[in-house]
C-alpha positions as CSV (number, residue, x, y, z in Angstrom):
1,X,-18.1,-11.4,18.2
2,X,-15.9,-11.0,21.2
3,X,-12.4,-9.6,21.0
4,X,-11.0,-12.9,22.2
5,X,-12.7,-14.8,19.4
6,X,-11.6,-12.2,16.8
7,X,-8.0,-12.3,17.9
8,X,-8.1,-16.1,17.8
9,X,-9.6,-16.0,14.3
10,X,-6.9,-13.6,13.1
11,X,-4.1,-15.7,14.5
12,X,-5.5,-18.9,12.9
13,X,-5.9,-17.1,9.6
14,X,-9.7,-17.6,9.5
15,X,-10.7,-16.4,6.0
16,X,-13.5,-14.3,7.5
17,X,-11.3,-12.6,10.1
18,X,-10.2,-9.5,8.0
19,X,-13.9,-8.7,7.1
20,X,-14.9,-9.2,10.8
21,X,-12.0,-6.9,11.9
22,X,-13.2,-4.3,9.5
23,X,-16.8,-4.6,10.6
24,X,-15.9,-4.2,14.2
25,X,-13.4,-1.4,14.1
26,X,-13.1,0.4,10.8
27,X,-15.6,3.1,11.6
28,X,-13.8,4.4,14.7
29,X,-10.3,3.9,13.2
30,X,-11.2,5.8,10.0
31,X,-12.7,8.7,12.0
32,X,-9.5,8.8,14.2
33,X,-7.2,8.8,11.1
34,X,-9.2,11.6,9.5
35,X,-9.1,13.6,12.6
36,X,-5.3,13.4,12.7
37,X,-4.8,13.8,8.9
38,X,-7.7,16.0,7.9
39,X,-8.0,14.2,4.5
40,X,-10.2,11.4,3.4
41,X,-7.7,9.8,1.0
42,X,-5.0,9.8,3.6
43,X,-7.4,8.4,6.2
44,X,-8.3,5.6,3.8
45,X,-4.6,4.7,3.2
46,X,-3.8,4.8,7.0
47,X,-6.9,2.6,7.8
48,X,-5.9,0.0,5.1
49,X,-2.3,-0.2,6.3
50,X,-3.4,-0.3,10.0
51,X,-5.5,-3.4,9.3
52,X,-2.8,-5.0,7.3
53,X,-0.3,-4.4,10.1
54,X,-2.8,-5.8,12.6
55,X,-3.2,-9.0,10.7
56,X,0.5,-9.4,10.3
57,X,1.4,-8.7,14.0
58,X,-1.6,-10.0,15.9
59,X,0.5,-12.7,17.4
60,X,2.4,-10.0,19.4
61,X,-0.7,-8.8,21.3
62,X,-0.5,-10.4,24.8
63,X,-4.0,-9.5,26.0
64,X,-6.8,-9.9,23.5
65,X,-9.0,-7.8,25.7
66,X,-6.9,-4.8,24.7
67,X,-7.4,-5.3,21.0
68,X,-9.2,-2.0,20.5
69,X,-6.5,0.1,22.1
70,X,-3.8,-1.9,20.2
71,X,-5.5,-1.0,16.9
72,X,-5.6,2.6,17.8
73,X,-1.9,2.5,18.6
74,X,-1.2,1.0,15.2
75,X,-3.4,3.6,13.5
76,X,-1.5,6.4,15.2
77,X,1.8,5.0,14.0
78,X,0.5,4.7,10.5
79,X,-0.9,8.3,10.6
80,X,2.6,9.5,11.7
81,X,3.8,8.5,8.2
82,X,1.6,11.1,6.6
83,X,1.8,14.9,6.7
84,X,-1.6,16.3,7.9
85,X,-3.4,18.7,5.6
86,X,-3.4,22.3,6.5
87,X,-7.2,22.5,6.1
88,X,-9.9,19.8,6.4
89,X,-11.3,18.4,3.1
90,X,-14.9,18.7,4.3
91,X,-17.2,21.6,5.1
92,X,-17.0,22.5,8.8
93,X,-20.6,23.7,9.0
94,X,-23.6,24.2,6.7
95,X,-24.3,28.0,6.6
96,X,-28.0,27.2,6.9
97,X,-27.6,25.4,10.2
98,X,-28.5,27.2,13.4
99,X,-25.3,26.0,15.1
100,X,-22.9,26.8,12.3
101,X,-21.1,29.5,14.3
102,X,-20.6,27.1,17.2
103,X,-19.3,24.4,14.9
104,X,-16.7,26.8,13.3
105,X,-15.6,28.1,16.7
106,X,-15.3,24.6,18.1
107,X,-13.1,23.5,15.1
108,X,-10.8,26.5,15.5
109,X,-10.5,26.1,19.2
110,X,-9.6,22.4,18.9
111,X,-7.3,23.0,15.9
112,X,-5.4,25.5,17.9
113,X,-4.5,23.0,20.6
114,X,-1.2,21.2,20.6
115,X,-1.5,17.9,18.9
116,X,-1.1,15.8,22.0
117,X,-3.9,17.7,23.8
118,X,-6.4,17.6,21.0
119,X,-5.6,13.9,20.3
120,X,-6.0,12.8,23.9
121,X,-9.4,14.5,24.1
122,X,-10.4,12.9,20.8
123,X,-9.5,9.4,22.0
124,X,-11.2,10.0,25.4
125,X,-14.3,11.8,24.3
126,X,-15.2,10.6,20.9
127,X,-13.7,7.1,20.9
128,X,-14.3,6.3,24.6
129,X,-10.9,4.9,25.3
130,X,-10.4,4.3,29.1
131,X,-8.0,6.6,30.8
132,X,-5.8,3.7,31.7
133,X,-5.3,3.0,28.0
134,X,-4.6,6.5,26.8
135,X,-1.0,6.5,27.8
136,X,-0.4,3.2,26.0
137,X,-1.9,4.5,22.7
138,X,0.0,7.8,22.9
139,X,3.3,6.3,24.0
140,X,3.3,8.0,27.4
141,X,3.5,6.8,31.0
142,X,0.1,6.5,32.6
143,X,0.8,9.4,35.0
144,X,1.8,11.7,32.2
145,X,-1.3,10.8,30.2
146,X,-3.6,11.7,33.2
147,X,-1.8,15.0,33.6
148,X,-2.0,15.6,29.8
149,X,-5.8,14.9,29.8
150,X,-6.4,17.4,32.7
151,X,-4.2,20.0,31.0
152,X,-5.9,19.5,27.7
153,X,-9.3,20.3,29.2
154,X,-7.9,23.6,30.6
155,X,-6.3,24.4,27.2
156,X,-9.5,23.8,25.4
157,X,-11.4,26.1,27.7
158,X,-8.7,28.7,27.1
159,X,-8.8,28.2,23.3
160,X,-12.6,28.6,23.3
161,X,-12.4,31.7,25.4
162,X,-10.0,33.2,22.9
163,X,-12.3,32.3,20.0
164,X,-15.3,33.9,21.8
165,X,-13.3,37.1,22.3
166,X,-12.1,37.1,18.7
167,X,-15.8,36.7,17.6
168,X,-16.6,40.0,19.3
169,X,-14.0,41.8,17.2
170,X,-11.8,44.8,18.3
171,X,-14.7,47.1,19.0
172,X,-15.9,47.8,22.5
173,X,-12.5,47.3,24.3
174,X,-9.2,49.0,23.6
175,X,-7.2,46.3,25.2
176,X,-8.9,43.6,23.0
177,X,-8.3,45.7,20.0
178,X,-4.6,45.9,20.8
179,X,-4.4,42.2,21.4
180,X,-6.0,41.5,18.0
181,X,-4.0,44.1,16.2
182,X,-3.1,42.8,12.7
183,X,-4.8,39.5,13.3
184,X,-6.2,37.7,10.2
185,X,-7.4,34.1,10.0
186,X,-7.0,31.4,12.7
187,X,-5.5,32.6,16.0
188,X,-1.9,31.9,16.5
189,X,-0.7,30.7,19.9
190,X,0.8,34.1,20.6
191,X,-2.3,36.1,19.8
192,X,-4.4,33.6,21.8
193,X,-2.1,34.0,24.8
194,X,-2.3,37.8,24.6
195,X,-6.1,37.7,24.5
196,X,-6.2,35.4,27.5
197,X,-3.9,37.6,29.5
198,X,-6.0,40.6,28.7
199,X,-9.3,38.8,29.6
200,X,-7.9,38.0,33.0
201,X,-7.6,41.7,33.8
202,X,-10.5,43.3,31.8
203,X,-13.9,43.4,33.4
204,X,-15.5,44.0,29.9
205,X,-13.9,40.9,28.3
206,X,-14.3,38.9,31.4
207,X,-18.1,38.9,31.0
208,X,-17.7,37.2,27.6
209,X,-15.8,34.2,28.7
210,X,-17.5,30.8,29.5
211,X,-17.8,30.0,33.2
212,X,-17.2,26.4,32.5
213,X,-16.6,24.5,29.3
214,X,-17.8,21.0,28.4
215,X,-15.1,19.5,26.3
216,X,-17.6,16.8,25.2
217,X,-19.9,19.4,23.9
218,X,-17.1,21.1,22.0
219,X,-16.0,17.8,20.4
220,X,-19.5,16.9,19.5
221,X,-19.6,19.9,17.1
222,X,-16.6,18.7,15.1
223,X,-17.0,16.8,11.8
224,X,-16.9,13.1,12.1
225,X,-16.4,11.0,9.0
226,X,-17.3,7.4,8.3
227,X,-15.9,5.1,5.6
228,X,-18.3,4.7,2.7
229,X,-18.7,1.5,0.7
230,X,-16.0,2.5,-1.7
231,X,-13.5,2.6,1.2
232,X,-14.7,-0.7,2.5
233,X,-14.3,-2.5,-0.8
234,X,-10.8,-0.9,-1.4
235,X,-9.6,-1.7,2.1
236,X,-10.7,-5.3,2.1
237,X,-9.2,-5.8,-1.3
238,X,-5.9,-4.4,0.0
239,X,-6.1,-7.0,2.8
240,X,-7.2,-10.0,0.9
241,X,-6.6,-9.7,-2.9
242,X,-3.6,-11.6,-4.1
243,X,-2.8,-8.8,-6.5
244,X,-1.8,-6.6,-3.5
245,X,0.4,-9.2,-1.8
246,X,3.6,-7.1,-2.4
247,X,2.1,-4.1,-0.7
248,X,0.9,-6.2,2.3
249,X,4.4,-7.6,2.6
250,X,5.9,-4.1,2.6
251,X,3.5,-2.9,5.2
252,X,4.0,-6.0,7.4
253,X,7.8,-5.7,7.3
254,X,8.1,-1.9,8.0
255,X,10.4,-1.2,10.9
256,X,8.4,-1.2,14.1
257,X,9.4,-1.6,17.7
258,X,7.0,-3.5,20.0
259,X,6.9,-3.5,23.7
260,X,6.6,-6.6,26.0
261,X,2.8,-6.2,25.9
262,X,2.8,-6.3,22.1
263,X,1.9,-2.6,21.7
264,X,3.9,-0.6,19.1
265,X,6.2,2.0,20.5
266,X,5.2,5.4,19.3
267,X,7.7,7.7,17.6
268,X,9.2,10.4,19.7
269,X,8.5,14.1,19.0
270,X,4.8,13.6,18.0
271,X,4.0,17.2,19.2
272,X,5.2,20.0,16.9
273,X,8.6,21.3,17.9
274,X,9.1,24.6,19.6
275,X,5.6,24.7,21.1
276,X,6.3,23.7,24.7
277,X,7.0,27.2,26.0
278,X,3.9,28.6,24.3
279,X,1.8,25.7,25.6
280,X,2.9,26.4,29.2
281,X,2.1,30.1,28.7
282,X,-1.3,29.3,27.3
283,X,-2.2,26.9,30.2
284,X,-1.0,29.5,32.7
285,X,-3.1,32.2,31.1
286,X,-6.1,29.9,30.9
287,X,-5.7,29.0,34.5
288,X,-5.6,32.7,35.4
289,X,-8.8,33.4,33.5
290,X,-10.6,30.4,34.9
291,X,-9.6,31.0,38.5
292,X,-10.3,34.7,38.7
293,X,-14.0,33.9,39.1
294,X,-15.2,36.8,36.9
295,X,-18.9,37.1,36.1
296,X,-20.2,34.2,33.9
297,X,-20.6,35.4,30.3
298,X,-23.9,35.5,28.5
299,X,-22.3,34.8,25.2
300,X,-21.0,31.5,26.4
301,X,-24.4,30.5,27.7
302,X,-26.0,31.6,24.4
303,X,-23.5,29.5,22.5
304,X,-24.0,26.5,24.8
305,X,-20.5,25.5,25.4
306,X,-20.9,25.4,29.2
307,X,-21.0,22.2,31.3
308,X,-24.6,22.3,32.5
309,X,-25.4,19.0,30.9
310,X,-22.0,17.5,30.4
311,X,-23.2,14.5,28.4
312,X,-20.3,12.6,27.0
313,X,-20.0,12.9,23.3
314,X,-19.5,9.1,23.0
315,X,-23.2,8.8,23.9
316,X,-24.0,10.4,20.5
317,X,-22.2,7.8,18.4
318,X,-24.3,5.6,16.2
319,X,-24.9,2.2,17.6
320,X,-22.3,-0.4,16.8
321,X,-22.9,-2.5,13.7
322,X,-23.7,-6.1,14.3
323,X,-21.1,-8.7,13.3
324,X,-23.7,-10.5,11.2
325,X,-27.1,-9.8,9.7
326,X,-29.7,-12.3,8.6
327,X,-29.2,-13.6,5.1
328,X,-31.4,-15.7,2.8
329,X,-31.1,-19.4,3.6
330,X,-28.2,-21.1,1.9
331,X,-26.7,-17.9,0.4
332,X,-23.8,-15.6,1.3
333,X,-23.7,-12.1,0.1
334,X,-21.2,-10.9,-2.5
335,X,-20.5,-7.3,-1.7
336,X,-20.4,-4.2,-3.8
337,X,-18.3,-3.8,-6.9
338,X,-16.5,-7.1,-6.5
339,X,-13.2,-5.5,-5.6
340,X,-12.7,-8.0,-2.8
341,X,-11.6,-11.2,-4.5
342,X,-9.7,-14.3,-3.9
343,X,-8.7,-16.2,-0.8
344,X,-7.4,-14.3,2.2
345,X,-3.6,-14.3,2.3
346,X,-1.5,-13.6,5.4
347,X,0.0,-10.1,5.4
348,X,3.3,-11.8,5.9
349,X,2.9,-14.3,3.1
350,X,5.2,-15.8,2.0
351,X,6.6,-15.4,5.5
352,X,3.4,-16.7,6.9
353,X,1.0,-19.4,5.8
354,X,-1.8,-19.1,3.3
355,X,-5.2,-20.0,4.9
356,X,-7.6,-22.5,3.4
357,X,-11.3,-22.7,4.2
358,X,-11.8,-25.9,2.3
359,X,-12.5,-29.2,4.1
360,X,-9.4,-31.5,4.1
361,X,-11.1,-34.5,2.6
362,X,-14.2,-35.4,0.7
363,X,-16.6,-37.4,2.7
364,X,-19.7,-39.5,1.7
365,X,-21.8,-36.5,2.5
366,X,-20.9,-32.8,3.0
367,X,-19.2,-32.5,6.4
368,X,-20.9,-30.4,9.0
369,X,-19.8,-26.9,9.6
370,X,-17.2,-26.5,12.3
371,X,-18.5,-25.5,15.7
372,X,-16.2,-22.5,15.7
373,X,-18.1,-19.5,14.5
374,X,-17.1,-18.5,11.0
375,X,-16.6,-14.7,10.8
376,X,-18.3,-12.6,8.2
377,X,-18.7,-8.9,7.6
378,X,-22.2,-7.3,7.8
379,X,-24.1,-6.9,4.7
380,X,-23.7,-3.6,2.9
381,X,-26.8,-1.6,1.9
382,X,-28.5,-3.4,-1.0
383,X,-26.4,-2.1,-3.9
384,X,-25.2,-4.7,-6.4
385,X,-25.8,-7.5,-3.9
386,X,-25.3,-10.9,-5.4
387,X,-25.9,-14.4,-4.0
388,X,-24.1,-17.7,-4.5
389,X,-25.3,-21.1,-3.3
390,X,-24.0,-23.6,-2.2
391,X,-20.6,-22.6,-0.9
392,X,-19.6,-26.3,-0.5
393,X,-20.4,-28.8,-3.3
394,X,-19.7,-32.4,-2.7
395,X,-20.0,-34.4,-5.9
396,X,-19.3,-37.7,-4.1
397,X,-19.1,-40.4,-6.7
398,X,-21.5,-38.7,-9.0
399,X,-20.6,-37.1,-12.3
400,X,-21.8,-33.5,-11.8
401,X,-23.5,-30.9,-9.7
402,X,-24.6,-27.3,-10.0
403,X,-24.1,-23.9,-8.4
404,X,-26.6,-21.0,-8.5
405,X,-25.4,-17.4,-9.0
406,X,-28.1,-14.6,-8.5
407,X,-28.2,-10.8,-9.0
408,X,-30.4,-8.9,-6.6
409,X,-30.6,-5.1,-7.0
410,X,-28.6,-4.1,-10.0
411,X,-27.3,-5.7,-13.3
412,X,-24.3,-7.9,-12.7
413,X,-21.7,-9.0,-15.2
414,X,-20.2,-12.1,-13.7
415,X,-17.2,-14.3,-14.4
416,X,-16.2,-17.6,-12.9
417,X,-12.8,-19.2,-12.6
418,X,-11.8,-22.7,-11.5
419,X,-8.9,-24.3,-9.7
420,X,-8.3,-28.0,-10.2
421,X,-9.7,-30.4,-12.8
422,X,-13.1,-28.7,-12.7
423,X,-15.2,-27.8,-15.8
424,X,-18.2,-25.5,-16.0
425,X,-20.9,-25.2,-18.7
426,X,-20.4,-21.4,-18.7
427,X,-17.8,-19.0,-17.4
428,X,-19.4,-15.6,-17.7
429,X,-22.7,-13.8,-18.3
430,X,-24.8,-10.9,-17.5
431,X,-27.8,-10.8,-15.2
432,X,-30.5,-8.3,-14.7
433,X,-31.7,-7.5,-11.2
434,X,-33.6,-10.4,-9.8
435,X,-32.2,-13.0,-12.3
436,X,-30.3,-16.1,-11.4
437,X,-28.3,-18.6,-13.4
438,X,-27.6,-22.3,-12.6
439,X,-24.1,-23.4,-13.6
440,X,-23.4,-27.0,-14.2
441,X,-20.2,-28.4,-12.7
442,X,-18.2,-31.5,-13.8
443,X,-14.9,-32.9,-12.6
444,X,-12.2,-34.6,-14.7
445,X,-11.7,-37.8,-12.8
446,X,-9.2,-39.0,-15.3
447,X,-6.9,-36.3,-14.1
448,X,-7.7,-36.7,-10.4
449,X,-9.9,-39.5,-9.1
450,X,-10.2,-37.9,-5.6
451,X,-9.7,-34.5,-4.4
452,X,-11.0,-31.0,-4.2
453,X,-11.0,-27.7,-6.1
454,X,-12.8,-24.5,-6.1
455,X,-14.8,-22.1,-8.2
456,X,-14.3,-18.4,-7.7
457,X,-16.8,-15.7,-8.8
458,X,-16.5,-12.1,-9.5
459,X,-17.9,-9.6,-8.6
460,X,-17.6,-10.4,-4.9
461,X,-14.8,-13.0,-4.8
462,X,-17.0,-15.7,-3.3
463,X,-15.5,-19.2,-3.5
464,X,-17.3,-22.5,-3.8
465,X,-15.3,-25.5,-2.6
466,X,-15.9,-28.7,-4.7
467,X,-14.9,-32.2,-3.5
468,X,-15.2,-35.6,-5.1
469,X,-14.0,-39.2,-4.6
470,X,-13.6,-42.3,-6.7
471,X,-16.8,-43.9,-8.0
472,X,-17.5,-47.6,-8.4
473,X,-17.9,-47.3,-12.1
474,X,-14.8,-47.4,-14.2
475,X,-14.9,-44.6,-16.7
476,X,-15.0,-41.0,-15.6
477,X,-18.0,-39.1,-16.8
478,X,-17.4,-35.9,-18.7
479,X,-19.9,-33.3,-19.8
480,X,-21.3,-34.1,-23.3
481,X,-23.3,-31.1,-24.2
482,X,-26.1,-32.1,-26.6
483,X,-28.2,-29.1,-26.4
484,X,-28.2,-25.5,-25.2
485,X,-26.7,-24.7,-21.8
486,X,-29.1,-24.1,-18.9
487,X,-31.0,-20.8,-19.2
488,X,-30.9,-18.3,-16.4
489,X,-34.2,-17.6,-14.8
490,X,-35.5,-14.1,-15.0
491,X,-38.5,-12.1,-13.8
492,X,-41.2,-11.0,-16.2
493,X,-40.2,-8.1,-18.3
494,X,-36.5,-8.5,-17.6
495,X,-33.8,-8.8,-20.3
496,X,-32.3,-12.1,-21.2
497,X,-29.0,-12.8,-19.5
498,X,-26.1,-13.2,-22.0
499,X,-22.7,-14.7,-21.8
500,X,-19.6,-12.5,-22.6
501,X,-17.9,-14.0,-25.6
502,X,-15.1,-12.6,-27.9
503,X,-17.8,-11.6,-30.3
504,X,-20.1,-9.8,-27.8
505,X,-21.2,-6.3,-28.8
506,X,-19.4,-3.2,-27.6
507,X,-19.7,-2.5,-24.0
508,X,-19.9,-6.1,-23.0
509,X,-16.5,-7.1,-21.9
510,X,-15.3,-10.6,-21.4
511,X,-12.2,-9.3,-19.6
512,X,-12.4,-7.8,-16.1
513,X,-12.5,-4.0,-16.0
514,X,-9.1,-2.3,-15.6
515,X,-9.9,-1.5,-11.9
516,X,-10.3,-5.2,-11.0
517,X,-7.0,-6.9,-10.4
518,X,-6.7,-10.1,-12.3
519,X,-6.9,-13.3,-10.2
520,X,-3.7,-15.2,-9.4
521,X,-3.4,-18.9,-10.1
522,X,-7.2,-19.2,-10.4
523,X,-7.5,-17.1,-13.6
524,X,-10.3,-18.7,-15.7
525,X,-9.7,-19.6,-19.3
526,X,-11.4,-17.4,-21.8
527,X,-15.0,-18.3,-22.4
528,X,-15.5,-20.8,-25.3
529,X,-18.5,-21.7,-27.3
530,X,-21.5,-22.7,-25.3
531,X,-21.3,-26.1,-23.9
532,X,-17.5,-26.5,-24.2
533,X,-15.3,-27.4,-21.3
534,X,-12.2,-25.3,-21.3
535,X,-9.2,-26.6,-19.5
536,X,-8.6,-25.2,-16.0
537,X,-4.9,-25.8,-16.3
């Protein structure tokens, strides 16, 4: 899916647009947020609010081709609302790994850089942003961004040199011992500057420095986190679930200043205060070390930080996920724990409009799918995958139809809710892996002779659109259950699916679990005795 098509889908409130936006950009944005904040929970919140803000303000973006940079600019603004953790919440290196020492040194070297320097290298090296876009994301003029990128490479070489010298300890050189006097823990900017000044004058320490430093190799050794399925479910629920509409409205209406190109203007003072003098001294000391042309150090070669290969770190990123994956004919996947439920709602709702994916009118036969591609997220790994078919049910002038709900790789406790004068023969149940259930659907034509309604399922939040029109016969036909309801199919050896009822045994809930937000206006009535047709209200 191209950025042009994705932007158009977001602007038109395509119900699949939020999932497609997540599929295309969540991995990189989450990794960037974690890099800035050093905490997974904070990165999760920043990612969620970034995508909410993107949906709310997508109309401001002038050039859809710049969507990626625009999202990073929004993410940076959201991260600025959080205080970064002092230490990362992941292990920097497995002690059993051969490169654990290099990974720890790389982290300390990067962490010791001023925030603008380490951030511009992160965006350029690990996220592949073009140099022309770096200034826009960081809120700097293009010329300043180019100068910052060049200076950041020098600063990284200096920081790594200081880490290499620190690794040698105080023994072997009186000047290095004096520079490290009293040092414990990560290097402070002042200690780093002292070490670099000393290395520029000491023939012993000069042999320990790297001749050249590949910034890409250094950044390749840093931790890179990806959002797991739990983050995906929670983020998409935050974007689409009606229960979170108040939070979406707060995020969408936060004070933001946008430029003529639609990019958010970054807050001033992003770099820590009081560091500019130290940074200038550090860059000057680094330049002195790098330009003296001392003998190339064997330690640097051994640790492989030099620029002999110089492969960009972006080349090591996993391949981009496809926007869609093959699915069984006639089915659409319900994902994960069913956190994502309900129709997508504009982040600015009620300021914006609620989208509807339903056809406007019932036709003699189901209308063809629109030519515009409908966006969908890629399938998750096969955990709790459920299937619903069909997603559009046209009853025409007939009395009834049916929908199939299937569980694939784990037991599923399902519930169904209706909107409009629609009745089902069952509203809940439990399915073992591989089982399916056929649900009969009727419409109360006495209440509405022509129209449309919907059936929503949890887990997964899939919605089946139901349409009907007046029949030639006079009396509307209602369900008249004369026998047991349709029985779910099951593989041999599996348990018999059951419906949740008020008298169900302990552990079988007829209400959604506390973590599932209750549906809005589509809340289903409590399940009644088998065969009854509870009112949809």
